[in-house]
N, C-alpha and C positions, 0 to 999 in steps of 0.2 A: 236550813241550806237557802230557802226562796231569800230569803235576805242579803244571804249573801249572794247569791245569786241576780235580786235588785240592785245592790255596790258594783256588783263586774259590768251590769248595765249601764248606770248610771256615770259610770267611769269610763267606759265604752263613749256614751252619746260625748262627755264631755271633750273627749278628745277630734273626738270627729267635726267636730263642732270649732275647736281650736281652730285643728287643718283647715276646716274651710272657710274662715275669716282669714290664715293667715293668706290662705293660694286667693282668694277674695281681693284680697288689700295689695300681695303682689301683681295680678293679675292689672288691676286697680293703677298701680302705678304705670306698669310698661306702656298701659294704653295711655296714659295720662303724657307720658315722654312724647309719644309718636304722635299725640295730639296737639302736643304745645308747639307756642310761634318759635322760629330758627331764632327772631329774633323783634329785637323793639328798636323804639329810635330813645336816641336822649331823653331822663327825667324830665331837663329841662324845659320841655316839648307844655308844661301844662303850670311851666311859669308864668306868670297874675292871673288865674284863676283862681276862684272862694269856694272852700265850702260851701253847704248847704245851710250852714252858722251864720256862714259870709266874712267866717277868717281868711286868711291868707294864705296859700300851700306854700310860697316863696320859703318858709319857717322852714318845714319839710324839706323842701329838695334842697337845701343847701347846710342840713343840721351834719352828725358826724354818726359814723356806722352806718351799716347795714338801711337799703329801703326798699318796701315794698309796696309797689303800687296793683291792687286787686278789684279786678274786675270781676262784677257780679249784675243781678237785676232779680228785684224783689217777685218777680215775676219766676223763679229760677226756683223749684225744690232743693235740687243740690247747695243750691247760694244760701238759704233759708240755711240749711242742715249743717254748713260751715260757717255761719254768722258769728257763732260763740267765739268759737278757734281764735276769731280774729278779736271779740273781744278780749278775749282775756291776756292775749299778747302785746294790744292796743301801748298798754299805760306804759309810758316809759322809750317807746319804740319810734322808731319812725314807718310809719304805720300811712300811707294815704290808700281811698279805695274810690274804687265810679263807680255810681250805679247807673247802667245801662238800660236804655227805654220802663224806666218804672217812673216817672212822675217827674213835677215838677223840685223847687227846694223848700214849699210847704207841706208837698206829701210825702215826699223822703222822710221831714223832721217829724211828724208826725209817724212813718211807718218806724224811726228807727224807737220813737219814746214809747211805741206799745209793747215792743221788741226787749228795751230797755238797753238796746247799744248806744254807744258813748263814739266809733271809732271816727276817724276825719271822713265825710263821704263830699263827690267832688257828683255835679247831677250832669246828666249824660243825654238827657233825652230825645234826641236823634241818631247816638251814636256814631256822634263824630269822633269823642275819644279812642272805644274802641277797634273803632276802624283804623284809627293814626297807629295805635299798636298792632294792628293785624290780629287781634281777637275776632277765633270764628265759635270758642268751644266757652259755657260757662261752666262754671268760675274759672279765670283764669288771673293769674300773681305773677305778676314779675319781681324781682330781689335783682337789685345792683350793689355792690363792695358801694363805700363811701366818696369815690372816686366818678363815679356814675356809669363805672361797669358794672353792663349785665350778667350778673353771675346763674341764675334759672329763672328757667320762663314752666310755670305750670299749668296744664288745665286738668279740669275735674275738681273733685273733693281732695282737701289733703289735711292732715289730725294738727293739733293743736302740738305735737312735738316736730311733727316733718317738717311745719314750718318755722319754729322755734331754731331748729338746728342748721337748718339750707340759712335763718339771716344769720346768727350764729357766723357758720362757716362763713359767708359775704363777706361775715364785719372784720375777718381776720387773714381773707385771700389777699 
């Protein structure tokens, strides 16, 4: 009987952990909706800029399908936790990130290399671009459809599936 009681206790604990995680994700999503900016400029405000690798961002801005513009900081623990989500999604998608108050291009290149990250990054050392987009919470993500219309504004951590679904949705709206 003790083994059966232990299994029942483990089963109950597992259910409680799953319920807690579901509630935490739900609350986080609701808070993110209220903290996200209500509007953002047209992505063309980034035209003419270059990534930390010296590549122009214009081809990303003019591409087909959804475009995600993601604001983050190397100093932000939530941003660091979310970095791998972007890394998984970036290949073959229009994802452009903006590193706010995280140093110059050389510093950011070293930071990205150390973590094995390869997605496109624009350095925003003084936060000017973040202010242009009305970003007050990090990370923040703006997802535009193929015509440049803002479809989603997100604040806080977003999962890989959450980003993927929103980008897919924006692509076909």
